[in-house]
C-alpha positions as CSV (number, residue, x, y, z in Angstrom):
1,M,31.6,-8.6,7.6
2,K,29.9,-11.5,7.0
3,R,31.6,-14.9,8.5
4,S,31.6,-18.4,8.2
5,K,31.7,-20.3,11.3
6,T,34.1,-22.0,12.1
7,S,35.4,-24.9,14.6
8,A,39.2,-24.5,14.4
9,W,42.2,-22.7,13.3
10,R,43.3,-24.7,10.7
11,W,47.5,-24.3,9.9
12,D,47.3,-26.3,6.9
13,E,44.3,-24.4,5.2
14,Y,46.0,-20.7,6.0
15,S,48.3,-18.8,2.9
16,T,50.0,-15.4,3.2
17,Y,47.8,-14.9,0.0
18,I,44.5,-14.5,2.0
19,Y,45.9,-13.4,5.2
20,R,48.0,-10.3,2.3
21,R,43.9,-10.5,0.2
22,T,42.4,-10.2,3.3
23,V,44.1,-6.7,4.7
24,S,44.3,-5.4,1.4
25,T,40.5,-5.6,1.1
26,L,39.9,-3.6,4.6
27,I,42.3,-1.5,3.9
28,E,40.8,-0.5,0.9
29,R,37.6,-0.4,2.7
30,V,38.9,2.5,5.7
31,A,41.6,4.5,3.2
32,G,41.2,3.8,-0.7
33,L,42.9,1.0,-2.8
34,T,46.5,3.0,-2.3
35,P,46.7,2.5,0.9
36,A,46.4,-1.1,0.0
37,S,48.3,-0.8,-3.3
38,R,51.5,0.4,-1.7
39,L,51.2,-1.3,1.0
40,L,51.6,-4.3,-0.2
41,G,54.8,-3.2,-2.4
42,H,51.8,-3.3,-6.3
43,A,53.8,-1.1,-8.9
44,S,50.0,-1.3,-10.3
45,E,46.6,-0.3,-8.4
46,Q,45.3,-3.0,-11.0
47,I,47.1,-5.1,-9.8
48,T,45.4,-4.9,-5.4
49,R,42.2,-4.4,-7.1
50,T,42.2,-7.5,-10.0
51,S,44.7,-9.7,-7.4
52,Y,44.0,-8.4,-3.9
53,V,41.0,-6.0,-3.3
54,V,37.8,-8.6,-2.6
55,S,33.9,-9.2,-1.9
56,A,32.9,-9.0,1.7
57,E,32.0,-12.6,1.1
58,E,34.7,-13.7,0.2
59,V,37.5,-12.6,3.2
60,D,38.9,-15.7,5.2
61,P,37.1,-15.8,8.5
62,I,40.1,-18.1,9.7
63,T,42.7,-14.2,8.5
64,V,39.5,-11.8,10.3
65,D,39.6,-13.2,13.4
66,V,43.3,-13.6,14.0
67,L,42.7,-9.8,13.2
68,D,39.9,-9.1,15.2
69,K,42.0,-11.0,18.6
70,I,45.0,-9.0,17.1
71,L,43.7,-5.7,16.9
72,G,40.9,-6.6,19.9
73,S,38.0,-5.9,18.0
């Protein structure tokens, strides 16, 4: 997964949408669209596909760094 270099954590640039989008993208890649959609509580997989699952270049690098630290990657 491509990551751009970030200097410091900025809470004002972080949002739950970015977190949800990053996590749903990672889950979709590993387990598929259905588990990602269910995790987000969407009634339709189409909502997940069009609004949350993104290309690797669009995944927020700060969120990826946080998840790496949490998961020990």
